[in-house]
N, C-alpha and C positions, 0 to 999 in steps of 0.2 A: 500804362501800356495796355492797349486793347487786346482782346483775344485774336489770335492769328486767323486771317482770312485764307480760304483755300481757293486756288485757281487751277484751271486746266488749260493747256495750250499745246500747240503743235511744236515740233522741234525747231522750226525756222525762227521762232522768237525766244527759245529757251535761254540763250546766254543773256539777251537783253532783259528778259523778265526776271532772271536771277538777280541782276544788278538793281533793277527797279524795285524789287521786293525789299532789298536792303535800303534803298533810297526812301521808300515810303515809311519804313520803320524809323529811320533816323530823322527825317524831315517832318513827318506827320504823326508819328506814334502809332502807325497802323501797319503791323507786320503782315505781309502777304507771301505765301509760299505757293509756287506753281508746280504742278506735276505735269511734265511734258512727255509726249509720245507722238507717233505719227498722226497726222490730222485725221485720217480715216478712223484710226483707233479711238481718238478722243471723241469724235462725233458718235461713234458706236456707244461709248461709255455714257455720253449724255443721253442718248436715246434709251439706254437701259436704266436711266434714273440715277446716275452717279451723283452723289451729294457733294456739292461744291458751291462756292459763291460767285466766282468770276470765270468767264470763258474768253479766251483770245485765240482766234483761228482765222483762216482765210475768209474774206468777206462773204464769198458765196456760200460757204458752209455755215457761217453765222446766220445769214439770212434764211437759209433753209431751216435751221433749227428754231429760229424765231417764228417762222410760219407754222411749225409743228407744235408751238406752245411750250418750248423748252426754255425760253428766255422771257424775262419779265418785259411786258410791253413798254416801249419808250426808252429802254435803257441801252439799246444798241448804238454804237458810234464807231465810225472809222478811226483808226489810230495811225497806222504807218503804211507806206508803200515800200516795196523792195524790188529793185531791178533784177531780172534774171540775167546772169552773166555766164560767159564761157570760161572754162578753166582747163588747165593742162597739168601734167605732173611736173613737179619741181625739176628744173634742169632740162626739160624737154623743149622742143621748138614751139614758139608761140605764134599761132597763125594771125595773119592780118584780119581785122574785122571792120575795116573802114566802110565797106560797101556790102551790098547784098551778094554781089558776085564773090567777094572775099569769103562770106559766110558759106556760100555754096561750095567753094573750094575746100574750106576747112572741114565741112561735113563729109564730102565725098572722099577726102584724103584720109579721114580717120579710120583706124582699124576697129575701134570700139567706141561707142558713144553712150555715156551714162546719163540717166535722167531719173527724176523722182516720181513717186506715186502721187504727189500732191498736185496743186493747181499748176505749178510751173511745168510739171511733166505733161499734164494734159494739154497745156498751151503749146509745148514744144511739138508734140505729135500733130496737133492741128497745123502748126507752122510747116512741118515737113510735108503734109498733104498739100498745103497751099503752094509750096515750092516745087511740087511734083517729085519729091525725093522719098516719099514714104516707102514705096516698093523697093527702090534701089538700096535703101539703108536698113531695111527690115531686119536682116540677119546680123547687123552690127549694133543694134540697140540693146542696151543692158539696163533694165529697170531696177533701181535700188529698192529693197524691201522697205515697208513703212518704218519711219524713224531712223533710217540709215542714210547719211548724206551721200549724194551721188559722187562726191569727191573721194570717198573711200575706195571707189573702183579705180581711181587714178593711181593712188598710192600702192594699191595691190597689183597693178599692171593689167587689170581686166579691161580697162578702157584708156584711151589716150586723149579723150575729149569729154568734158562733162558740162551739163547745164543745170543750174539751180539758182535759187535766190542768192544774192550777194551775201546776205547775212549768214547763210549756211556754209559758204565756201571761203570767206575772206580770211579766216584764221585757222583753217584746217591744215594740219601738218602734211607735208609732202605735196601740197597743191599750190599752184600759181594761178591767180585770177587774171585772165586776159582782158576782159572788159565786157560791157553790155553789147547786145545785138544791134546791128546797124539799122538806121532808117525805120521803115514800117514793119520790120521784123522784130522790133523791140517788144519785150514781154515784161509787164509790170504786174506784180501781185500786191493786192491790198489786204491788210490785216485789220480786223475789227474786233471789238470787245463788247461784252454784254453781261448783265447780271442774270444768273441762272434762277429758275423758279425754285430750286432747292436751297437757295441762299438762306442762311439762318438770320442774317442781319442785312436785309437788302439795301437799306438806306446807307449804311456804312460801306457796303460793297459798291454802291453807285458812286459814293464820294471817292473811293479808291480808284475806280475806273476813270473819274475825272482827272485825278492826279497823274494817271498814266499818260495823259496828253498835256501835262503842264510843262512849263519852261525847262525845269531841270531834267525832267524825263525826256524831253525832246532832244536835249543835248546828248544824253546817253544813247538815244535811238540813232542819231547821226553817227556816233562813234561805232555803232554796231552795223552800219551799212543800210540803215533804214532812213526814210524821209518822212517826217511828221506830216499828217494830213491836216492842213490848216493850223492857225495859231491856237495854242492851248492857253489856259489860265496860268498866271505867274505863280511860282512857288511862294 
């Protein structure tokens, strides 16, 4: 058994990467343990020189860190995409989301709208501006702190509508996922991985990154609400 590799990731991929770390240990003899926090927090740690082997974050954040020289050149690869979905508290009325007009009605009818600090939250705010609803809904928006799922605000009663990646909301207690946003309002987040410049064994870290996109890993990704980006090598 090889020495354990260390990874850093955002909360959106934490459950998936926990399973994948065990999958890599069993299938390839390469144990990988990921430390997960809010994406903004993880990016800050990387910029401050955190010692780890692998990084998995939203693609935009990974690209920025690569440009800053925090990732080894040529190691970055897209891994999975995740649809942003709407969710409501368990037992609450589920709004229709078949059309953009349905989405408008759901937004304007909500008393509180929870969203994240990550890319899905940024995209939602941009969408509200595009729909001309940013001003109308400003006092109903509740932003979850870094690392806290927006769905937590549904179960606590602080919001009756939440938006975040499917992977973060699908198994959250007290939360019912309604579905993705309709038509051209759909929001998709892409997650990418790369080998950090602080990696102690970059070649083994790169091999582990390749396994994250393998056939067995892809099946786990789908089970966690993710869609693999392109075909990966077989296990």
